[in-house]
C-alpha positions, 0 to 999 in steps of 0.5 A, a space after each residue: 416779084 416786081 408786082 409784089 414789091 409794088 403792092 407791099 410798098 403801097 400798103 406800108 407807104 415806103 419805097 420798093 427799095 425799102 421793101 427789097 432791103 427787108 426781104 433780102 435781110 439788108 441793113 438800113 431799115 428801122 425795126 418798125 418798118 421791117 415789121 410793117 413790111 413783114 405784116 404787109 406780106 402776111 396781110 396780102 397773102 405772100 409767103 415770107 422769104 425762107 430766112 424770115 419764116 421763123 418770125 411770127 407776126 405780132 398779133 393784136 386783138 381788135 374786139 368789137 361788139 358788132 359790125 352792123 353799126 357802120 361806126 365799128 367797121 370804120 374804127 376797124 379800118 382805121 385801127 387795123 391800118 394803123 396797127 399794120 403800119 406799126 408791124 402789128 397784125 390785127 385779129 378781128 374779134 366780133 361778137 354775135 348774138 348767141 355766139 362767142 362772148 367777149 370773155 371767150 375772145 379774150 381767152 382765145 387771144 391770151 392763148 395766141 399770146 397777143 401783144 395787146 388788145 384794143 376794145 372799140 365799144 363793149 362790156 367795159 362801157 356797161 356798169 352791170 356787165 361782167 368785167 373779170 376778163 378785163 382784170 385778167 388782162 391787167 393781171 397778166 400785164 397785157 397792153 390794153 386800150 379802150 375806145 369810148 367811155 369805160 366804167 370806173 375801176 378799169 385802169 386802162 388808157 382810153 380814148 373817147 368822144 366827148 358825149 357831154 359836148 356832143 349832146 350840148 351841140 345837138 340840143 343847142 341846134 334843135 333849140 335854136 331852130 325853135 324846138 321846145 319839146 326835145 327828147 332823147 333815145 339812149 342806150 341801156 341805163 347802165 351804159 356809160 356814154 348814155 349816162 353822160 348824154 343824159 347828164 348833158 341833156 339835163 344841163 342843157 335844159 336847165 341852162 335854157 330855163 326848163 327841165 328835161 321831162 322824164 317821159 321825154 327820155 327813152 331807152 333802147 338796144 342799139 338797133 334800128 328797130 329799137 330806135 323805132 320803138 323808142 322814138 314812136 313813144 316820144 312822137 306820140 307824147 308830142 316831142 318835136 325833136 329827138 337826139 339819138 345815141 347812135 345813127 341806127 337809132 336815129 334812122 329808126 326814129 325817122 322810120 317811126 315818124 313816117 309810120 305815124 304819118 309825120 314828115 321829117 323834118 317838116 313835122 319832127 326833127 332827128 339828130 343822130 350820133 357818129 356820122 357813120 357811113 352813108 348818113 349823107 345818103 339817107 332820105 332825108 340826109 341825117 343831121 348827126 354829131 360826128 365822132 373823130 374816128 381817124 384821130 381816135 383810132 390812131 391815138 388808140 394804136 399809139 397808146 397801145 404801141 407805147 405800152 408794148 414798147 414798155 413806156 409808162 402810159 397814163 390810164 386817164 381818159 382822152 376826150 376828143 371833140 365831136 362836130 355837129 354836122 347839119 343836114 336835112 333831118 332837122 328844121 324849125 318845128 311846124 307852128 300850130 
C-alpha cells in the first residue's frame, strides 16, 4: 500500500497524504487533483478502491501520423503527461501503412465517447487529403486541438511552430557561412508547413538579392529514404547547402552526400528541422531548427481542457518561436 501511494504521488506530483485522501474519499482535494490521482492509478495498473470503480477515466484521443520520426513520440510524452496531470487518460492512435486510417480512429474514439481529441500532425495539414472526419468532430461539438499548421476552414484551436521563422533562421545561417547555392527538401506540395517553408525561403533569397531556383527545391515523403533520394538530386545539381523539413529528411541528405563521395560539412552542409531525439549523437551532429515541444504540447492540453470545461476558446493559430541549434553538419563551403 505504501509503495502504491508513493508511486501514484510521484506520478501526479502531489503528496502521499493527498493520494490517501482521494483513495479514502475524504474532502480537501480539488476535482482536478482527484481525477489526476484516479488516472494515475489506471496508468500504473492499480485497481481503484471499490467505491471509486464506477467512475470511468475521462479519455482523450491523441492521434499521431507515425512513431518512426522521433518528434512524434516526443510530443506524445509531453501531451500524455500533461493530460494525466489534468485527470485525463490519453488514448494513443498511431497510423501505420495499410492499417487503421485517421478517419477510422476518429470513429473508434467517438464510440468510446472521448472527452476530446488532439491531433499532432496528420491529414489536417494536407490540402488534398480527406477532412470529413474533422467536420464530424466539429458537428458533435467534440473539443479538438491541432498541433502544427492546418488547412484553412478547420476552425479548431491550433498550436504551431513558426515555419517562416524556422527557414529564415536556417537560410541566414547558411548564407552567413558563405553558401550561395541553397536548396530545400520539403514534404508534398499540398503540405501546409512545407508551403510556408517554401514561401519563407523565397523571401529570404529575395532579401539577399537573389532568387530561389525551381530546381533547388525537391519534394519527398517524410522519411530518411525520401530525403536521401531528394537530396541526391540537389547535390548533383551543385547545391552546397540544404534545408530540410524534418530531421529524418536531413539524415537522408547526409547519407546521399556520402554515397556521392561528399563530406559533411567540408563539401556540403545540411540543416534539419525539429531537433528530435539523438540529433546531437549523429555523425556529424545535426544542425537543426528546434521546435519548442514542451511549450507547444502543454499549451495544446491547456486549450483542450478549456474547451472540455466549457470555456470559449479562440480558434486562431498560436505560433511558437523556433530556435536554430548549430552543430557539426554546417560549415563554410569549400572554395574551388
